[in-house]
C-alpha angles and dihedrals in degrees: 000000000000126000121209131206116195123206124189118219133166132199127209115218123223127186090265096049133270119011120224095258104150122189104226131202094031091160130169139164134219142163120261112265096018126130115242135171116206107205116196120186107201115211138167120249090265090058097253119132123265112230105234095185108142093008125134125208134205125191124187136188119199138157095251134008092246095050115119093205121077118216090197132010122187123191118126095039094055112108119219115192123164105315095336130098119198117198110194117208111196127200096257090054093069107013093109097039133096130163137040120321137180120241132189136181125206128189129198113198127212089270091057093251109149124208134171100228100186144000133185148126130288119206109205113193124202112258120242089214111091110238118189121211092211141005096256133078134181114233118178090343095308124110113235121195129195140178120227094192 
């Protein structure tokens, strides 16, 4: 089962390409270790679709907007179809995270114009389901192994 979050964003065109019109406060929440698809239809101010043919997209998750280190960077796994961008978040991406994080999405069109299309906060809640990092555990100083298969 996949859950989808849809954000609306619009871009204004200038004579030299895409203007720096960034959709702010594109916030969402999720539980650590869940799957989530963020679907972003990209439209112009007049509501018409933006042709994303030849465009590339980057999405980053970091603790704060001014951090130089990314917690998560998505590029090659982002799906661009028509005027929609789909950012897949997989369980390993967030399984060790909890708290509030900054996220930002940048698009480069076929003419090499770069625009930040949205920014916001992601609230990642701790999961109530116990997820083990490995299949061993130390109990009273002894290592215990198990098989989940």
